[in-house]
N, C-alpha and C positions, 0 to 999 in steps of 0.2 A: 693356849689362848691367852691373850693379854686382857687384863681387867680394864674396863673403860675408865674407871676412876683414876687409874695410874697414867693414862695418856695425857700428854700436855699438848694441846693444839694451840699454835700461835694465832692470836687474834690480831687482825689488822687495826691499826690506829686510825680513826677517822680524821680526815683532813679538814681543817677549818678554812673554808673558802674565802672568808673575810680577811684573812691574813696573807693570802697569796700576793706576790708582787705583780699583780695584773693592772696595767695602766692602759686604759683605752684612750684613743684620740678624741678630743672634743670637737665635734662638728657643729658649727653654728650656721644657720641660714637666715639671712636678713629678708624677712617676709615683706618689708616695704619695697624692696627691689624686685623680688621674685613674686609677682602677683598672679601671673597666669602661667603655671608650669607646663601646661599642655601645648602652648605655643612653641616652646623651646625644646624641652625634654632632652637636652644635650647631656646633662649630668647623669640622667638615667641610662643613656645609651653608651656613654664612654666608660663608666665605672666597671672594671673587670671583676670586682667582688660583689656586685649588685647590692650596694649599701643603701641606696636610696629607694624610696617608694612614694607614690602619690596617693594621697587619701582625700576624701571629701570632707570638708570642714563643716559645711552647712547642708545637712540632709533635711529635706522636707518630704513628709509622707505623701505618696501619690503624686509626686511632681518630679520630673526629670531635671537634674542639675545641668546647667550649661557650662561646659568646660572652658568656654571663652570668657566667662564673666569673672572679673577680678575678685580674688579673695575667697572663691568657693572651694578651690582645691589648693593643697599645700604639699610641698616636697618635705619629707622627713627622712632622717637617717635611722632606719630601723635595725640595721646590722652594723653598729659601730665596732663590734668585736672582730668583724671580718675586714675592716679597713686597714690597708697596708700603707697608707699615707703616700700614695703615688702622685697625688695632687693633679691628676688628670681632670677631675671635676672643676677644680679652681681655674685651670688653664682654659677650659672650654666655656665656662660660664660667661655669657656676654654682659651680664648685669653686675658682675663681681659680688654676688650675693653669698658665696660660700667661703667660710674660713675654717681651717683645720689647725688646731693647736694640741700640744701635749700637756 
């Protein structure tokens, strides 16, 4: 039998995630141009990585929000880490409201 005090078990060194060379694309949406995302929804439909999501900006308790009212809903990029910068959303956007930079 081997004595447990003589065994040397290698310990993994923890990785510092703040120092990884991870560079995400910066996705900017001009909300003055994209006021009613439910009329269009083209960026949501064309994105192969499902980066975008529509959320309700103005929630009022016990009242249904109208998706056709300007400024109630907004498109946000919730999965920037999944974006492969294919630029399909930029090509499809009729208002030119989306810009992607590194």
